C-alpha atoms as an extended CHARMM CRD file, in Angstrom:
* protein
*
       216  EXT
         1         1  MET       CA             34.3260000000      -77.0150000000       30.9110000000  PROA      1               0.0000000000
         2         2  ASN       CA             36.7730000000      -77.7050000000       33.7540000000  PROA      2               0.0000000000
         3         3  ASN       CA             33.9120000000      -78.7010000000       36.0560000000  PROA      3               0.0000000000
         4         4  ARG       CA             32.5780000000      -81.0590000000       33.4300000000  PROA      4               0.0000000000
         5         5  HSD       CA             36.0230000000      -82.5950000000       32.9560000000  PROA      5               0.0000000000
         6         6  GLY       CA             36.3770000000      -82.9600000000       36.7090000000  PROA      6               0.0000000000
         7         7  ASN       CA             32.9680000000      -84.6380000000       36.9920000000  PROA      7               0.0000000000
         8         8  LEU       CA             33.8820000000      -87.0800000000       34.2180000000  PROA      8               0.0000000000
         9         9  ILE       CA             37.1170000000      -87.9700000000       36.0090000000  PROA      9               0.0000000000
        10        10  THR       CA             35.2670000000      -88.4590000000       39.3150000000  PROA      10              0.0000000000
        11        11  THR       CA             32.6210000000      -90.6560000000       37.7050000000  PROA      11              0.0000000000
        12        12  SER       CA             35.2660000000      -92.7090000000       35.9080000000  PROA      12              0.0000000000
        13        13  LEU       CA             37.2460000000      -93.1720000000       39.1250000000  PROA      13              0.0000000000
        14        14  LEU       CA             34.1680000000      -94.1640000000       41.1290000000  PROA      14              0.0000000000
        15        15  LYS       CA             33.1300000000      -96.6870000000       38.4940000000  PROA      15              0.0000000000
        16        16  ARG       CA             36.6240000000      -98.1290000000       38.3660000000  PROA      16              0.0000000000
        17        17  VAL       CA             36.9040000000      -98.3020000000       42.1660000000  PROA      17              0.0000000000
        18        18  ALA       CA             33.4920000000      -99.9750000000       42.5640000000  PROA      18              0.0000000000
        19        19  THR       CA             34.2940000000     -102.6190000000       39.9620000000  PROA      19              0.0000000000
        20        20  GLY       CA             37.7740000000     -102.9980000000       41.4330000000  PROA      20              0.0000000000
        21        21  PHE       CA             36.3370000000     -103.8090000000       44.8600000000  PROA      21              0.0000000000
        22        22  VAL       CA             34.1140000000     -106.4930000000       43.3360000000  PROA      22              0.0000000000
        23        23  ILE       CA             37.0530000000     -107.9870000000       41.4160000000  PROA      23              0.0000000000
        24        24  ALA       CA             39.2270000000     -107.9110000000       44.5480000000  PROA      24              0.0000000000
        25        25  ALA       CA             36.5210000000     -109.5440000000       46.6670000000  PROA      25              0.0000000000
        26        26  VAL       CA             36.0160000000     -112.3330000000       44.1430000000  PROA      26              0.0000000000
        27        27  ALA       CA             39.7880000000     -112.8670000000       43.8210000000  PROA      27              0.0000000000
        28        28  ILE       CA             40.2550000000     -113.0310000000       47.6140000000  PROA      28              0.0000000000
        29        29  PHE       CA             37.3860000000     -115.5030000000       47.9340000000  PROA      29              0.0000000000
        30        30  LEU       CA             38.7420000000     -117.7250000000       45.1670000000  PROA      30              0.0000000000
        31        31  PHE       CA             42.2740000000     -117.6780000000       46.5410000000  PROA      31              0.0000000000
        32        32  PHE       CA             41.6730000000     -118.0360000000       50.2680000000  PROA      32              0.0000000000
        33        33  ALA       CA             38.2850000000     -119.7420000000       50.5760000000  PROA      33              0.0000000000
        34        34  CYS       CA             38.4260000000     -122.2410000000       47.7160000000  PROA      34              0.0000000000
        35        35  PRO       CA             40.7080000000     -125.1300000000       46.7100000000  PROA      35              0.0000000000
        36        36  PRO       CA             43.3510000000     -124.1630000000       44.1180000000  PROA      36              0.0000000000
        37        37  TYR       CA             41.5090000000     -125.9550000000       41.3120000000  PROA      37              0.0000000000
        38        38  VAL       CA             38.5690000000     -123.5350000000       41.6560000000  PROA      38              0.0000000000
        39        39  LEU       CA             40.7770000000     -120.5260000000       40.9360000000  PROA      39              0.0000000000
        40        40  SER       CA             42.4190000000     -122.4710000000       38.1030000000  PROA      40              0.0000000000
        41        41  ALA       CA             38.9760000000     -123.1950000000       36.6500000000  PROA      41              0.0000000000
        42        42  ALA       CA             38.1410000000     -119.4870000000       36.8870000000  PROA      42              0.0000000000
        43        43  LEU       CA             41.3770000000     -118.5840000000       35.0740000000  PROA      43              0.0000000000
        44        44  ILE       CA             40.6220000000     -121.1210000000       32.3350000000  PROA      44              0.0000000000
        45        45  THR       CA             37.1270000000     -119.6430000000       31.9590000000  PROA      45              0.0000000000
        46        46  ILE       CA             38.5580000000     -116.1300000000       31.6910000000  PROA      46              0.0000000000
        47        47  LEU       CA             41.1010000000     -117.2670000000       29.1040000000  PROA      47              0.0000000000
        48        48  VAL       CA             38.3610000000     -118.9200000000       27.0300000000  PROA      48              0.0000000000
        49        49  TRP       CA             36.3280000000     -115.6970000000       27.2090000000  PROA      49              0.0000000000
        50        50  ILE       CA             39.3380000000     -113.6410000000       26.1440000000  PROA      50              0.0000000000
        51        51  LEU       CA             40.1090000000     -115.9280000000       23.2010000000  PROA      51              0.0000000000
        52        52  TRP       CA             36.4750000000     -115.9820000000       22.1430000000  PROA      52              0.0000000000
        53        53  ARG       CA             35.3410000000     -112.3930000000       22.6830000000  PROA      53              0.0000000000
        54        54  GLU       CA             38.2970000000     -110.0570000000       23.2140000000  PROA      54              0.0000000000
        55        55  TRP       CA             41.5000000000     -111.3030000000       21.6250000000  PROA      55              0.0000000000
        56        56  PRO       CA             40.0990000000     -111.5550000000       18.0480000000  PROA      56              0.0000000000
        57        57  ARG       CA             39.6450000000     -107.7680000000       18.1310000000  PROA      57              0.0000000000
        58        58  PHE       CA             43.4220000000     -107.3460000000       18.4440000000  PROA      58              0.0000000000
        59        59  LYS       CA             43.9600000000     -108.9460000000       15.0170000000  PROA      59              0.0000000000
        60        60  ALA       CA             47.2040000000     -110.6720000000       16.0350000000  PROA      60              0.0000000000
        61        61  PRO       CA             46.5070000000     -114.4110000000       15.6510000000  PROA      61              0.0000000000
        62        62  LEU       CA             50.1750000000     -115.3480000000       15.3210000000  PROA      62              0.0000000000
        63        63  LEU       CA             50.8350000000     -113.8960000000       18.7650000000  PROA      63              0.0000000000
        64        64  THR       CA             48.1030000000     -115.9650000000       20.4540000000  PROA      64              0.0000000000
        65        65  PRO       CA             50.2730000000     -118.8550000000       21.7850000000  PROA      65              0.0000000000
        66        66  LEU       CA             52.7110000000     -116.4630000000       23.4710000000  PROA      66              0.0000000000
        67        67  TYR       CA             50.2120000000     -113.8020000000       24.4390000000  PROA      67              0.0000000000
        68        68  PRO       CA             47.7550000000     -114.3250000000       26.0680000000  PROA      68              0.0000000000
        69        69  VAL       CA             47.8120000000     -118.1550000000       26.2760000000  PROA      69              0.0000000000
        70        70  VAL       CA             51.2630000000     -118.7750000000       27.7960000000  PROA      70              0.0000000000
        71        71  PRO       CA             50.8720000000     -116.2140000000       30.6330000000  PROA      71              0.0000000000
        72        72  PHE       CA             47.5550000000     -117.7810000000       31.6740000000  PROA      72              0.0000000000
        73        73  VAL       CA             49.0970000000     -121.2570000000       31.5420000000  PROA      73              0.0000000000
        74        74  TYR       CA             51.8490000000     -120.0480000000       33.8750000000  PROA      74              0.0000000000
        75        75  MET       CA             49.3050000000     -118.4180000000       36.1910000000  PROA      75              0.0000000000
        76        76  ILE       CA             47.4440000000     -121.7090000000       36.4350000000  PROA      76              0.0000000000
        77        77  ALA       CA             50.6840000000     -123.6490000000       36.9440000000  PROA      77              0.0000000000
        78        78  LEU       CA             51.8000000000     -121.2380000000       39.6760000000  PROA      78              0.0000000000
        79        79  ASN       CA             48.4030000000     -121.4610000000       41.3330000000  PROA      79              0.0000000000
        80        80  GLN       CA             48.6150000000     -125.2640000000       41.3850000000  PROA      80              0.0000000000
        81        81  SER       CA             52.1630000000     -125.2630000000       42.7730000000  PROA      81              0.0000000000
        82        82  ASP       CA             53.3940000000     -125.0820000000       46.3620000000  PROA      82              0.0000000000
        83        83  GLU       CA             54.3800000000     -121.4620000000       45.7480000000  PROA      83              0.0000000000
        84        84  ARG       CA             50.9070000000     -120.1480000000       44.9000000000  PROA      84              0.0000000000
        85        85  ALA       CA             51.3940000000     -117.4330000000       47.5220000000  PROA      85              0.0000000000
        86        86  LEU       CA             53.8420000000     -115.8960000000       45.0620000000  PROA      86              0.0000000000
        87        87  LEU       CA             50.9960000000     -115.5560000000       42.5580000000  PROA      87              0.0000000000
        88        88  ALA       CA             48.9510000000     -113.6440000000       45.1390000000  PROA      88              0.0000000000
        89        89  TYR       CA             51.8410000000     -111.2730000000       45.8210000000  PROA      89              0.0000000000
        90        90  VAL       CA             52.4980000000     -110.6430000000       42.1260000000  PROA      90              0.0000000000
        91        91  ALA       CA             48.7900000000     -110.0360000000       41.4680000000  PROA      91              0.0000000000
        92        92  VAL       CA             48.4990000000     -107.5870000000       44.3740000000  PROA      92              0.0000000000
        93        93  ILE       CA             51.5370000000     -105.5810000000       43.2510000000  PROA      93              0.0000000000
        94        94  ALA       CA             50.3540000000     -105.4800000000       39.6250000000  PROA      94              0.0000000000
        95        95  ALA       CA             46.8910000000     -104.3350000000       40.7250000000  PROA      95              0.0000000000
        96        96  CYS       CA             48.3790000000     -101.6540000000       42.9860000000  PROA      96              0.0000000000
        97        97  TYR       CA             50.5700000000     -100.3390000000       40.1920000000  PROA      97              0.0000000000
        98        98  ASP       CA             47.6520000000     -100.3000000000       37.7690000000  PROA      98              0.0000000000
        99        99  SER       CA             45.2670000000      -98.5710000000       40.2050000000  PROA      99              0.0000000000
       100       100  GLY       CA             47.8530000000      -96.0560000000       41.3950000000  PROA      100             0.0000000000
       101       101  ALA       CA             48.9250000000      -95.1790000000       37.8700000000  PROA      101             0.0000000000
       102       102  TYR       CA             45.3240000000      -94.7050000000       36.7630000000  PROA      102             0.0000000000
       103       103  ALA       CA             44.2810000000      -92.5730000000       39.7400000000  PROA      103             0.0000000000
       104       104  ILE       CA             47.3580000000      -90.3290000000       39.8790000000  PROA      104             0.0000000000
       105       105  GLY       CA             47.4920000000      -90.0450000000       36.1090000000  PROA      105             0.0000000000
       106       106  LYS       CA             43.8590000000      -88.9860000000       35.9070000000  PROA      106             0.0000000000
       107       107  MET       CA             44.1400000000      -86.4430000000       38.7110000000  PROA      107             0.0000000000
       108       108  PHE       CA             47.6090000000      -84.9820000000       38.2070000000  PROA      108             0.0000000000
       109       109  GLY       CA             49.0050000000      -86.2850000000       34.9100000000  PROA      109             0.0000000000
       110       110  THR       CA             50.3680000000      -83.6660000000       32.5150000000  PROA      110             0.0000000000
       111       111  HSD       CA             53.5950000000      -85.1090000000       31.0850000000  PROA      111             0.0000000000
       112       112  LYS       CA             53.0770000000      -87.8530000000       28.5110000000  PROA      112             0.0000000000
       113       113  LEU       CA             54.9020000000      -91.1050000000       29.2510000000  PROA      113             0.0000000000
       114       114  CYS       CA             54.8760000000      -92.6330000000       25.7780000000  PROA      114             0.0000000000
       115       115  PRO       CA             52.4440000000      -90.7200000000       23.5370000000  PROA      115             0.0000000000
       116       116  THR       CA             53.2260000000      -92.7560000000       20.4140000000  PROA      116             0.0000000000
       117       117  ILE       CA             51.8980000000      -95.8730000000       22.1750000000  PROA      117             0.0000000000
       118       118  SER       CA             49.3530000000      -94.5140000000       24.6520000000  PROA      118             0.0000000000
       119       119  PRO       CA             48.4930000000      -90.8010000000       24.6240000000  PROA      119             0.0000000000
       120       120  HSD       CA             46.7070000000      -90.9940000000       27.9880000000  PROA      120             0.0000000000
       121       121  LYS       CA             49.4970000000      -92.5100000000       30.1040000000  PROA      121             0.0000000000
       122       122  THR       CA             51.5970000000      -89.9790000000       31.9680000000  PROA      122             0.0000000000
       123       123  VAL       CA             54.8900000000      -89.8100000000       33.8310000000  PROA      123             0.0000000000
       124       124  GLU       CA             52.9710000000      -88.7730000000       36.9470000000  PROA      124             0.0000000000
       125       125  GLY       CA             50.7730000000      -91.8540000000       36.6490000000  PROA      125             0.0000000000
       126       126  PHE       CA             53.8140000000      -94.0920000000       36.1890000000  PROA      126             0.0000000000
       127       127  VAL       CA             55.5240000000      -92.6450000000       39.2710000000  PROA      127             0.0000000000
       128       128  GLY       CA             52.2990000000      -92.8180000000       41.2810000000  PROA      128             0.0000000000
       129       129  GLY       CA             51.8280000000      -96.4520000000       40.3300000000  PROA      129             0.0000000000
       130       130  ILE       CA             55.4050000000      -97.3190000000       41.2900000000  PROA      130             0.0000000000
       131       131  ILE       CA             55.1000000000      -95.5560000000       44.6570000000  PROA      131             0.0000000000
       132       132  GLY       CA             51.7500000000      -97.2290000000       45.3650000000  PROA      132             0.0000000000
       133       133  ALA       CA             53.1730000000     -100.6540000000       44.5570000000  PROA      133             0.0000000000
       134       134  LEU       CA             56.2290000000     -100.0390000000       46.7680000000  PROA      134             0.0000000000
       135       135  ILE       CA             54.0550000000      -98.9610000000       49.7010000000  PROA      135             0.0000000000
       136       136  ILE       CA             51.8910000000     -102.0580000000       49.4370000000  PROA      136             0.0000000000
       137       137  GLY       CA             54.9640000000     -104.2040000000       48.8480000000  PROA      137             0.0000000000
       138       138  TYR       CA             56.4110000000     -102.8910000000       52.0950000000  PROA      138             0.0000000000
       139       139  MET       CA             53.1920000000     -103.3880000000       54.0740000000  PROA      139             0.0000000000
       140       140  PHE       CA             51.9420000000     -106.6430000000       52.5540000000  PROA      140             0.0000000000
       141       141  ASN       CA             54.4540000000     -109.1120000000       53.8980000000  PROA      141             0.0000000000
       142       142  PRO       CA             52.6330000000     -112.0300000000       55.5160000000  PROA      142             0.0000000000
       143       143  LEU       CA             53.9270000000     -114.3800000000       52.8320000000  PROA      143             0.0000000000
       144       144  LEU       CA             57.4750000000     -113.1520000000       52.2110000000  PROA      144             0.0000000000
       145       145  SER       CA             60.2910000000     -113.1340000000       54.7580000000  PROA      145             0.0000000000
       146       146  ALA       CA             62.9120000000     -111.2170000000       52.7760000000  PROA      146             0.0000000000
       147       147  THR       CA             64.7870000000     -108.2000000000       54.0700000000  PROA      147             0.0000000000
       148       148  THR       CA             63.1500000000     -104.8440000000       53.3980000000  PROA      148             0.0000000000
       149       149  ILE       CA             65.6690000000     -103.8650000000       50.7040000000  PROA      149             0.0000000000
       150       150  LEU       CA             65.3000000000     -107.1510000000       48.8470000000  PROA      150             0.0000000000
       151       151  ARG       CA             61.5230000000     -107.1000000000       49.0850000000  PROA      151             0.0000000000
       152       152  LEU       CA             61.3290000000     -103.5310000000       47.7860000000  PROA      152             0.0000000000
       153       153  ALA       CA             63.7360000000     -104.3370000000       44.9460000000  PROA      153             0.0000000000
       154       154  PHE       CA             61.5670000000     -107.2940000000       43.9420000000  PROA      154             0.0000000000
       155       155  THR       CA             58.4430000000     -105.1540000000       44.1940000000  PROA      155             0.0000000000
       156       156  LEU       CA             60.0350000000     -102.4100000000       42.0780000000  PROA      156             0.0000000000
       157       157  ALA       CA             60.9180000000     -104.9550000000       39.3910000000  PROA      157             0.0000000000
       158       158  LEU       CA             57.3340000000     -106.2570000000       39.4320000000  PROA      158             0.0000000000
       159       159  ALA       CA             55.8950000000     -102.7400000000       39.1790000000  PROA      159             0.0000000000
       160       160  ILE       CA             58.1340000000     -101.8410000000       36.2270000000  PROA      160             0.0000000000
       161       161  GLY       CA             57.1740000000     -105.1310000000       34.5790000000  PROA      161             0.0000000000
       162       162  ALA       CA             53.5070000000     -104.3280000000       35.1810000000  PROA      162             0.0000000000
       163       163  ALA       CA             54.0210000000     -100.9600000000       33.4830000000  PROA      163             0.0000000000
       164       164  GLY       CA             55.6340000000     -102.7450000000       30.5490000000  PROA      164             0.0000000000
       165       165  GLY       CA             52.7040000000     -105.1570000000       30.2900000000  PROA      165             0.0000000000
       166       166  ASP       CA             50.2780000000     -102.2420000000       30.3240000000  PROA      166             0.0000000000
       167       167  LEU       CA             52.1870000000     -100.4410000000       27.5660000000  PROA      167             0.0000000000
       168       168  PHE       CA             52.4820000000     -103.5970000000       25.4860000000  PROA      168             0.0000000000
       169       169  GLU       CA             48.7330000000     -104.0900000000       25.4600000000  PROA      169             0.0000000000
       170       170  SER       CA             48.2960000000     -100.3950000000       24.6630000000  PROA      170             0.0000000000
       171       171  LEU       CA             50.5780000000     -100.8840000000       21.6600000000  PROA      171             0.0000000000
       172       172  LEU       CA             48.4740000000     -103.8160000000       20.4670000000  PROA      172             0.0000000000
       173       173  LYS       CA             45.2660000000     -101.8460000000       20.9850000000  PROA      173             0.0000000000
       174       174  ARG       CA             46.6480000000      -98.8290000000       19.1360000000  PROA      174             0.0000000000
       175       175  ARG       CA             47.6160000000     -101.0050000000       16.1710000000  PROA      175             0.0000000000
       176       176  SER       CA             44.0860000000     -102.4130000000       16.1320000000  PROA      176             0.0000000000
       177       177  GLN       CA             42.4220000000      -99.0320000000       16.8000000000  PROA      177             0.0000000000
       178       178  LEU       CA             40.8560000000     -100.2150000000       20.0450000000  PROA      178             0.0000000000
       179       179  LYS       CA             40.0850000000      -98.1630000000       23.1250000000  PROA      179             0.0000000000
       180       180  ASP       CA             39.4300000000     -101.1820000000       25.3490000000  PROA      180             0.0000000000
       181       181  ALA       CA             39.5730000000     -104.9330000000       24.8730000000  PROA      181             0.0000000000
       182       182  GLY       CA             35.9260000000     -105.2030000000       25.9270000000  PROA      182             0.0000000000
       183       183  SER       CA             33.2060000000     -103.6600000000       28.0710000000  PROA      183             0.0000000000
       184       184  LEU       CA             32.3560000000     -106.4540000000       30.5050000000  PROA      184             0.0000000000
       185       185  LEU       CA             34.0650000000     -104.7620000000       33.4830000000  PROA      185             0.0000000000
       186       186  PRO       CA             32.7560000000     -101.1890000000       34.0200000000  PROA      186             0.0000000000
       187       187  GLY       CA             35.6040000000      -98.7350000000       34.4170000000  PROA      187             0.0000000000
       188       188  HSD       CA             38.1830000000     -101.3590000000       33.4540000000  PROA      188             0.0000000000
       189       189  GLY       CA             37.1620000000     -102.4890000000       29.9660000000  PROA      189             0.0000000000
       190       190  GLY       CA             37.6190000000     -106.1900000000       29.3550000000  PROA      190             0.0000000000
       191       191  PHE       CA             39.5470000000     -108.9810000000       31.0330000000  PROA      191             0.0000000000
       192       192  MET       CA             42.5810000000     -108.2790000000       28.8450000000  PROA      192             0.0000000000
       193       193  ASP       CA             42.5960000000     -104.7330000000       30.1960000000  PROA      193             0.0000000000
       194       194  ARG       CA             42.4730000000     -106.0580000000       33.7380000000  PROA      194             0.0000000000
       195       195  PHE       CA             45.1610000000     -108.7100000000       33.2730000000  PROA      195             0.0000000000
       196       196  ASP       CA             47.5510000000     -106.7910000000       31.0210000000  PROA      196             0.0000000000
       197       197  SER       CA             49.8720000000     -105.8040000000       33.8820000000  PROA      197             0.0000000000
       198       198  LEU       CA             50.2790000000     -109.4720000000       34.8090000000  PROA      198             0.0000000000
       199       199  LEU       CA             50.7990000000     -111.0230000000       31.4080000000  PROA      199             0.0000000000
       200       200  LEU       CA             54.4610000000     -110.1080000000       30.9930000000  PROA      200             0.0000000000
       201       201  ILE       CA             55.6460000000     -110.6550000000       34.5760000000  PROA      201             0.0000000000
       202       202  VAL       CA             53.9380000000     -113.9490000000       35.4780000000  PROA      202             0.0000000000
       203       203  PRO       CA             55.9490000000     -116.0830000000       32.9970000000  PROA      203             0.0000000000
       204       204  VAL       CA             59.2110000000     -114.5690000000       34.2880000000  PROA      204             0.0000000000
       205       205  VAL       CA             58.1930000000     -115.1050000000       37.9100000000  PROA      205             0.0000000000
       206       206  TYR       CA             57.1930000000     -118.6980000000       37.2050000000  PROA      206             0.0000000000
       207       207  LEU       CA             60.3820000000     -119.5480000000       35.3190000000  PROA      207             0.0000000000
       208       208  PHE       CA             62.5190000000     -118.1450000000       38.1410000000  PROA      208             0.0000000000
       209       209  LYS       CA             60.2140000000     -119.0880000000       41.0140000000  PROA      209             0.0000000000
       210       210  ASN       CA             62.6840000000     -121.4870000000       42.6220000000  PROA      210             0.0000000000
       211       211  MET       CA             65.3280000000     -118.7670000000       42.7320000000  PROA      211             0.0000000000
       212       212  LEU       CA             62.8190000000     -116.2210000000       44.0190000000  PROA      212             0.0000000000
       213       213  ILE       CA             61.4960000000     -118.5140000000       46.7190000000  PROA      213             0.0000000000
       214       214  GLY       CA             65.0710000000     -119.1170000000       47.8340000000  PROA      214             0.0000000000
       215       215  LEU       CA             65.6450000000     -115.3730000000       48.1350000000  PROA      215             0.0000000000
       216       216  LEU       CA             62.2660000000     -114.4320000000       49.5520000000  PROA      216             0.0000000000
């Protein structure tokens, strides 16, 4: 039984990692090899897909303007601004938190983080995600010139916000009796599942971007 459980975890991780590499490669290509409007067009396409195929399953139509529409609008606005590098940094940190939390939680998680919202999320996964984000935040600094302490504090805030975004979507899914928002991305679910860690922090980052750019 333990071997079977271990094999399921390994298969799930491999599937998630393989899809994650494809997503990362596409994101890097769109951000660094294409004009900003191409990435904006991709984000608009993803939002249309979410509104058409995934969001109706959440059964929360009154929430639509604030979530997911507004966060995507801010992502597009940030991408089209002079500070689009900030979007890349936020996306990298959110992805690192999400991947670290998933991997550590699957392999070592025993203590439930918030079982009433998401029975599968663990304290170990949360800590692993935070540590992973901080490590990448420390290493990935070609775009930010802040001091180490300030950069790590900003990264910690982003990682905690990413955790909050993940839990918020889990709450919505639990209320709608959903496991995943969709099945288009093997190992990840749907686009909502992939973007959930970003949806709460991007609006905050955009609204305070001038202050952040001044600090960073």
